[in-house]
C-alpha positions as CSV (number, residue, x, y, z in Angstrom):
1,M,-91.3,143.2,137.0
2,D,-94.8,143.2,138.7
3,S,-97.4,145.8,137.8
4,G,-96.7,147.9,140.9
5,M,-93.0,148.2,140.3
6,R,-93.6,148.9,136.6
7,K,-95.9,151.8,137.5
8,L,-93.3,153.2,139.9
9,S,-90.8,153.0,137.1
10,V,-93.1,154.8,134.7
11,L,-93.7,157.5,137.3
12,A,-90.0,157.9,137.8
13,K,-89.6,158.8,134.1
14,L,-91.9,161.8,134.4
15,S,-90.5,165.2,134.9
16,R,-91.9,168.6,135.8
17,H,-89.8,170.3,133.1
18,R,-90.0,168.0,130.1
19,K,-92.9,166.2,128.4
20,I,-92.5,162.6,127.4
21,S,-94.8,160.4,125.2
22,A,-96.0,156.9,126.0
23,P,-93.9,155.4,123.2
24,E,-90.8,157.1,124.6
25,I,-91.5,155.6,128.0
26,Q,-92.1,152.2,126.5
27,Q,-88.8,152.4,124.7
28,Q,-87.0,153.4,127.9
29,L,-88.6,150.4,129.8
30,M,-87.6,148.1,127.0
31,D,-84.0,149.5,127.1
32,E,-84.0,148.5,130.8
33,G,-85.1,145.0,130.0
34,E,-88.8,145.3,130.6
35,E,-91.0,143.8,127.9
36,V,-94.2,145.9,127.9
37,S,-96.8,146.9,125.4
38,L,-97.6,150.5,124.4
39,R,-101.2,149.9,125.6
40,T,-100.0,148.8,129.0
41,V,-97.9,152.0,129.4
42,Q,-100.9,154.1,128.3
43,R,-103.1,152.4,130.9
44,D,-100.4,152.9,133.6
45,L,-100.2,156.6,132.8
46,V,-104.0,157.1,133.0
47,E,-104.1,155.3,136.4
48,L,-101.1,157.3,137.7
49,A,-102.8,160.6,136.7
50,S,-105.7,159.7,138.9
51,K,-103.5,159.2,142.0
52,F,-100.5,161.4,141.5
53,P,-99.8,165.0,140.2
54,V,-99.5,163.7,136.6
55,C,-101.0,165.4,133.6
56,S,-101.0,165.3,129.8
57,D,-101.5,167.7,126.9
58,E,-103.5,167.4,123.7
59,S,-100.6,167.1,121.3
60,K,-99.9,164.1,119.1
61,P,-98.5,161.9,120.5
62,I,-99.8,162.9,123.9
63,G,-97.1,164.3,126.2
64,W,-97.0,163.4,129.8
65,H,-95.4,165.3,132.7
66,L,-95.6,166.1,136.4
67,T,-97.4,169.3,137.4
68,K,-95.2,172.2,138.1
69,D,-95.7,172.0,141.9
70,A,-95.3,168.3,142.1
71,E,-93.3,166.8,145.0
72,L,-92.8,163.1,145.2
73,T,-92.5,161.0,148.3
74,L,-90.8,157.6,148.0
75,P,-92.3,154.6,149.7
76,D,-90.9,154.0,153.2
77,Y,-89.1,157.4,153.1
78,D,-86.9,157.6,156.2
79,L,-83.9,159.4,157.5
80,T,-81.4,157.1,155.9
81,T,-83.1,157.5,152.5
82,A,-83.2,161.2,152.8
83,I,-79.5,161.4,153.7
84,T,-78.6,159.1,150.9
85,F,-80.3,161.3,148.3
86,T,-78.8,164.4,149.8
87,M,-75.3,163.0,149.7
88,A,-75.9,161.7,146.1
89,D,-76.9,165.2,145.1
90,K,-73.8,166.7,146.7
91,Y,-71.2,164.3,145.3
92,L,-72.7,162.4,142.3
93,S,-74.7,165.1,140.4
94,N,-71.8,165.8,138.1
95,L,-71.4,162.1,137.3
96,L,-75.0,161.5,136.2
97,P,-76.5,162.0,132.7
98,P,-78.6,165.2,132.7
99,V,-81.8,163.2,132.0
100,M,-81.2,161.0,135.1
101,R,-80.3,164.1,137.2
102,E,-83.5,165.7,136.2
103,R,-85.5,162.6,137.2
104,L,-83.9,162.7,140.6
105,D,-84.7,166.4,141.3
106,P,-88.2,165.7,142.9
107,Y,-86.7,163.1,145.2
108,I,-83.8,165.3,146.2
109,R,-86.2,168.2,147.0
110,T,-88.3,165.9,149.1
111,A,-85.1,164.6,150.9
112,N,-84.1,168.2,151.7
113,Q,-87.5,169.0,153.1
114,F,-87.5,165.7,155.1
115,L,-84.2,166.6,156.8
116,V,-85.6,170.1,157.7
117,T,-88.5,168.5,159.5
118,E,-86.1,166.0,161.2
119,N,-83.4,168.7,162.1
120,K,-83.6,168.0,165.8
121,K,-82.1,164.5,165.3
122,P,-78.3,164.4,165.2
123,Q,-78.3,162.1,162.2
124,S,-80.1,164.7,160.0
125,Q,-76.9,166.8,160.2
126,W,-74.8,164.1,158.6
127,P,-74.6,165.8,155.1
128,Q,-72.9,168.8,156.8
129,K,-70.4,166.6,158.6
130,I,-68.8,165.0,155.5
131,I,-66.8,167.0,153.0
132,V,-64.7,165.5,150.1
133,H,-61.6,167.7,149.7
134,T,-59.4,167.2,146.6
135,K,-55.7,167.5,147.3
136,G,-53.7,170.1,145.3
137,Q,-54.4,173.5,143.9
138,P,-58.1,173.8,143.2
139,L,-59.0,174.5,139.6
140,H,-62.4,175.5,138.1
141,T,-64.1,172.9,136.0
142,S,-64.3,173.6,132.3
143,D,-67.5,174.9,130.8
144,I,-69.1,172.3,128.6
145,S,-72.4,172.9,126.8
146,A,-75.5,171.0,128.1
147,E,-76.1,169.8,124.5
148,T,-72.6,168.3,124.3
149,I,-72.9,166.5,127.7
150,E,-76.4,165.3,126.9
151,A,-75.2,163.7,123.6
152,I,-72.2,162.1,125.2
153,Y,-74.1,160.6,128.1
154,A,-76.9,159.5,125.8
155,S,-74.5,157.7,123.5
156,L,-72.8,156.0,126.5
157,F,-76.2,155.0,127.9
158,S,-77.4,153.5,124.6
159,A,-74.0,152.2,123.4
160,M,-74.1,154.3,120.2
161,C,-71.3,156.0,118.3
162,L,-70.6,159.7,118.6
163,R,-69.8,162.2,116.0
164,L,-67.3,164.6,117.6
165,T,-65.7,167.9,116.8
166,Y,-62.5,168.0,118.9
167,K,-59.6,170.4,119.4
168,S,-56.4,168.8,120.6
169,L,-53.9,170.5,122.9
170,T,-51.1,170.5,120.3
171,T,-53.0,172.1,117.4
172,S,-55.5,174.8,116.9
173,E,-57.3,172.9,114.2
174,E,-60.7,171.3,114.9
175,N,-61.0,167.6,113.8
176,D,-64.3,165.8,113.0
177,F,-64.5,162.1,113.6
178,T,-66.6,159.2,114.7
179,F,-65.9,157.8,118.2
180,H,-66.9,154.6,119.9
181,P,-67.5,155.6,123.6
182,Y,-66.6,153.1,126.3
183,G,-66.9,155.3,129.5
184,I,-66.0,158.4,131.3
185,V,-63.2,158.9,133.8
186,V,-63.4,161.8,136.2
187,R,-60.0,163.1,137.6
188,S,-60.5,166.0,139.9
189,E,-61.7,168.9,137.8
190,R,-61.1,167.1,134.5
191,S,-63.3,164.5,132.8
192,Y,-62.1,162.1,130.0
193,L,-64.1,160.2,127.4
194,V,-62.6,156.8,126.9
195,G,-63.1,154.8,123.7
196,K,-61.7,154.3,120.3
197,Y,-61.6,156.2,117.0
198,D,-63.7,154.6,114.2
199,G,-61.4,152.3,112.2
200,Y,-58.8,151.9,115.0
201,E,-58.5,149.3,117.8
202,D,-56.4,151.1,120.4
203,I,-58.2,152.6,123.3
204,R,-57.8,156.4,123.7
205,S,-59.0,159.1,126.2
206,L,-60.3,162.5,125.1
207,L,-60.6,165.5,127.4
208,L,-64.2,166.5,127.5
209,S,-63.4,170.2,127.8
210,R,-61.9,170.0,124.3
211,V,-65.0,168.6,122.7
212,I,-66.4,171.4,120.6
213,K,-69.5,169.5,119.4
214,A,-71.0,166.1,120.0
215,E,-73.8,164.4,118.2
216,Q,-75.3,160.9,118.9
217,T,-75.5,158.7,115.8
218,K,-77.8,155.8,115.1
219,R,-74.9,153.5,114.6
220,A,-74.1,150.9,117.4
221,A,-70.8,151.4,119.1
222,D,-68.2,148.6,118.7
223,I,-67.4,147.8,122.3
224,D,-64.9,145.1,123.2
225,A,-66.7,142.4,125.3
226,D,-63.7,142.0,127.6
227,F,-63.0,145.7,128.1
228,S,-63.1,146.9,131.7
229,L,-63.0,150.6,132.5
230,S,-61.7,150.0,136.0
231,N,-58.9,147.7,134.7
232,Y,-58.1,150.4,132.1
233,V,-57.5,152.9,134.9
234,E,-55.8,150.5,137.3
235,N,-53.3,149.5,134.6
236,G,-52.1,153.1,134.5
237,N,-53.6,154.1,131.2
238,M,-54.8,157.5,132.5
239,G,-51.3,158.3,133.8
240,V,-49.5,158.0,130.5
241,I,-47.4,154.9,130.8
242,R,-43.8,155.2,129.8
243,S,-43.1,151.4,129.9
244,E,-45.1,148.2,130.2
245,H,-42.7,147.1,133.0
246,K,-42.7,148.1,136.6
247,L,-40.1,150.6,137.6
248,A,-37.8,149.7,140.6
249,I,-37.2,153.0,142.3
250,K,-35.0,153.9,145.3
251,L,-35.7,157.2,147.1
252,W,-34.0,159.0,149.9
253,I,-36.9,160.4,151.9
254,T,-37.5,162.5,155.0
255,P,-39.2,161.1,158.2
256,I,-42.3,163.1,157.4
257,L,-42.7,161.5,154.0
258,A,-41.9,158.1,155.4
259,E,-44.8,158.5,157.9
260,I,-47.1,159.6,155.1
261,L,-46.1,156.6,152.9
262,T,-46.5,154.2,155.9
263,E,-50.2,155.4,156.1
264,T,-50.7,155.5,152.3
265,P,-48.2,153.2,150.7
266,L,-46.6,154.0,147.3
267,S,-46.7,150.3,146.5
268,K,-47.5,147.0,148.3
269,D,-43.8,145.9,148.2
270,Q,-42.3,149.1,149.5
271,V,-39.5,148.7,152.1
272,F,-38.0,151.4,154.4
273,S,-34.4,151.3,155.5
274,P,-33.0,153.8,158.1
275,K,-30.3,156.1,156.6
276,E,-28.8,158.6,159.1
277,D,-31.8,160.7,160.2
278,D,-33.8,159.8,157.1
279,F,-34.9,156.7,155.2
280,I,-34.2,154.9,152.0
281,L,-37.4,153.7,150.2
282,T,-37.4,150.9,147.6
283,A,-40.6,150.1,145.7
284,S,-41.9,148.8,142.4
285,V,-44.2,151.3,140.7
286,D,-45.8,152.0,137.4
287,D,-43.6,154.0,135.1
288,T,-46.0,156.9,134.4
289,D,-46.1,160.7,134.1
290,E,-48.1,160.7,137.4
291,L,-45.1,159.2,139.2
292,R,-42.9,162.1,137.9
293,H,-45.5,164.7,138.9
294,W,-45.6,163.1,142.4
295,I,-41.8,163.1,142.8
296,L,-41.6,166.7,141.7
297,S,-44.3,167.7,144.1
298,M,-42.3,166.0,146.9
299,C,-38.9,167.4,145.9
300,N,-38.3,168.8,149.4
301,H,-38.8,165.4,150.9
302,A,-37.7,162.9,148.3
303,T,-34.5,162.5,146.2
304,V,-34.3,159.9,143.4
305,L,-31.3,157.6,143.9
306,S,-32.2,155.1,141.1
307,P,-32.8,154.3,138.4
308,E,-30.2,156.7,137.0
309,T,-32.4,157.7,134.0
310,L,-35.2,158.8,136.3
311,R,-32.8,160.6,138.6
312,K,-31.3,162.6,135.6
313,E,-34.8,163.3,134.2
314,I,-36.0,164.8,137.5
315,K,-32.7,166.7,138.0
316,D,-32.9,168.3,134.6
317,I,-36.4,169.5,135.2
318,L,-35.5,171.0,138.5
319,V,-32.4,172.7,137.1
320,T,-34.5,174.2,134.3
321,S,-37.1,175.3,136.8
322,I,-34.5,177.0,139.0
323,S,-33.1,178.9,136.0
324,Y,-36.5,180.6,135.5
325,Y,-36.1,182.2,139.0
326,E,-32.6,183.6,138.3
327,D,-32.3,187.3,137.9
């Protein structure tokens, strides 16, 4: 990294709300793969303070921060850059560690101001023309303390173990244990921490809203070199797999559902066969709880014909549900 890029990186680590010392900045740079001396970081800070709204205090070690009214402008700031930061703020803010989100705040404010000045251009209205709408009954996200989120993201970022206090769904007891974090999976309003319990090899997922307390430890996490979070999700692990084998299903479906599944297939090998005024669908799918939830949500448009075990399972659930509505 040349000196100019290094100084920009140092500047990006400064915040209006939190002071940071030169040794802390040096450590962050080294974590990012930049070998730099403490003296170099100190010189960069002094130079930045002469050109940008950067100031320091008289504490030991000296704390550096942006002035309260600081606004930053990125090099070559243009309409595309402004829209990108605005969209990132709109849809990615909940996915970023708090410390990273805090560092982006000055850029996001500048982006919003830039779009105001460019509001006569049609492109500046782009953030108002895109909305991501999640299907299903909207639920409010769980309240998780800032300290808990900070500890979890910090441990993930630095690949360190977590000490968790966790309350499971099936018991009212709180359990304390050490956890090796692998990643976070966000599913609509719920977020899951994926990793493994200390002393065990199987990968598990914990609902973040059930984490009572989280503390980052100084112990390096044991992360399998061949682990892939995307593969973990694609293999159906977040859907509670019932079987390692694919399930060959046959459904009697309505024309409306047939059209929907033509546009968004249930599987790559799905086949439609006309049946009276409807269709018979055959497909190979993962045998998961998610499949059952989907079939139940489509019960007015889909009837399970086979396998018989799945047909009976769905039928029993529906019969039980109907009984709740009987007077």
